[in-house]
C-alpha positions in Angstrom: 0.0 0.0 0.0 1.2 3.4 -0.9 0.4 6.8 0.7 -2.7 7.2 -1.6 -4.1 3.8 -0.6 -3.6 4.7 3.1 -5.4 8.0 2.5 -8.3 6.2 0.8 -8.5 3.8 3.7 -8.5 6.6 6.3 -11.2 8.5 4.4 -13.4 5.4 4.1 -12.9 4.6 7.8 -14.2 8.1 8.6 -17.1 7.9 6.1 -17.6 4.8 4.0 -20.4 6.6 2.1 -18.1 9.0 0.3 -18.5 8.9 -3.5 -15.6 7.9 -5.7 -15.7 11.5 -7.1 -15.3 13.0 -3.6 -12.5 10.4 -2.7 -10.8 11.3 -5.9 -11.0 15.0 -5.2 -9.5 14.5 -1.8 -6.5 12.3 -2.9 -5.9 14.0 -6.2 -6.8 11.2 -8.6 -9.6 10.5 -11.1 -12.7 8.7 -10.0 -11.9 5.7 -12.2 -8.4 5.4 -10.6 -9.9 5.6 -7.1 -12.5 3.0 -8.1 -9.7 0.7 -9.3 -7.6 1.2 -6.2 -10.6 0.5 -3.9 -11.4 -2.6 -5.8 -7.8 -3.9 -5.3 -8.0 -3.0 -1.5 -11.2 -5.0 -1.3 -9.9 -7.9 -3.3 -6.7 -8.1 -1.2 -8.7 -8.1 2.1 -7.5 -4.7 3.3 -11.1 -3.5 3.2 -13.2 -6.3 4.6 -16.6 -4.7 4.2 -19.0 -1.9 4.7 -21.8 -1.8 7.3 -24.1 0.5 9.1 -23.0 1.5 12.6 -26.2 1.0 14.6 -27.0 2.1 18.2 -27.4 -1.3 20.0 -30.1 0.0 22.4 -32.2 1.3 19.6 -32.4 -2.2 18.1 -33.1 -3.9 21.5 -29.6 -4.9 22.4 -29.1 -2.9 25.6 -27.0 -5.4 27.5 -23.3 -5.7 26.6 -21.2 -8.4 28.3 -17.6 -9.5 28.1 -17.2 -13.2 28.7 -13.8 -14.7 29.5 -13.6 -18.4 28.5 -11.1 -20.9 30.0 -10.7 -23.7 27.5 -10.7 -27.3 28.8 -7.2 -28.9 28.4 -8.8 -31.5 26.2 -10.8 -29.0 24.2 -10.5 -28.5 20.4 -10.0 -24.8 19.7 -11.4 -25.0 16.2 -14.6 -26.7 17.5 -14.9 -24.0 20.2 -14.5 -21.3 17.6 -17.2 -22.8 15.4 -19.5 -23.1 18.3 -19.0 -19.5 19.3 -19.4 -18.3 15.7 -22.8 -20.1 15.6 -24.1 -17.9 18.5 -25.5 -14.7 17.0 -25.3 -12.8 20.3 -21.5 -13.1 20.2 -20.3 -10.0 18.4 -16.5 -10.5 18.8 -14.1 -13.2 19.8 -10.5 -12.6 20.9 -7.9 -15.3 21.5 -5.9 -14.4 24.6 -2.6 -15.1 26.3 -3.2 -15.9 30.0 -5.5 -18.0 32.0 -8.5 -17.3 29.8 -8.2 -18.6 26.2 -10.9 -16.3 24.7 -12.7 -13.1 25.4 -16.2 -12.9 23.9 -18.1 -9.6 23.5 -21.8 -10.3 23.4 -24.9 -8.2 23.1 -28.4 -9.2 24.2 -31.6 -7.5 25.1 -32.1 -8.5 28.7 -30.2 -10.0 31.7 -32.3 -13.1 31.3 -31.0 -13.5 27.7 -27.5 -13.0 29.0 -28.1 -15.8 31.6 -29.2 -18.1 28.8 -26.1 -17.2 26.8 -23.7 -17.8 29.6 -25.3 -21.2 30.3 -25.0 -22.1 26.6 -21.4 -21.0 26.5 -20.6 -23.0 29.7 -22.3 -26.1 28.2 -20.2 -25.9 25.0 -17.8 -28.9 24.9 -14.3 -27.7 25.6 -15.2 -24.9 27.9 -13.8 -25.4 31.4 -15.2 -22.2 32.9 -16.3 -18.6 32.2 -16.1 -15.3 33.9 -18.5 -12.5 32.9 -18.4 -8.7 33.2 -21.5 -6.6 32.3 -20.8 -3.2 30.8 -22.8 -0.5 32.7 -22.4 1.8 29.7 -20.3 2.2 26.6 -18.3 5.4 26.5 -16.9 4.6 23.0 -16.1 1.6 20.8 -14.8 0.9 17.4 -12.7 4.1 17.3 -10.5 3.9 14.3 -6.8 4.2 15.1 -4.8 6.5 12.9 -2.9 4.5 10.2 0.8 5.4 10.1 2.6 5.0 6.8 5.0 2.0 6.8 
């Protein structure tokens, strides 16, 4: 990636709805050149997708929890990941160094739904134990970090 690609990525991270014409104006290229560059960034996996950033509470997902998972010593990591991926309430999954093998970020509508989710995760083959923290509020999330040129 060159400096123009980095600029395009930064602009799209700030506002993915910018037109090719506006992107082109801001980076000093033609719209077709920008279209081609963005296509290459998408094809190479640098740009993974575009999505609407929705307020979770507005769509009935007012409870956010972080669930630490200790993997059973005989557990199969790939099977665990497949099981976690199949649970729609789990928004993110991080592989950790330390006692806990995974950190799951989940969103549900109610504490009762969270309880059901925790029971489901605990019953997953390969899970030795879990530890859950409930977020009281979200101050910010998904804040894009500045990209520094390589």
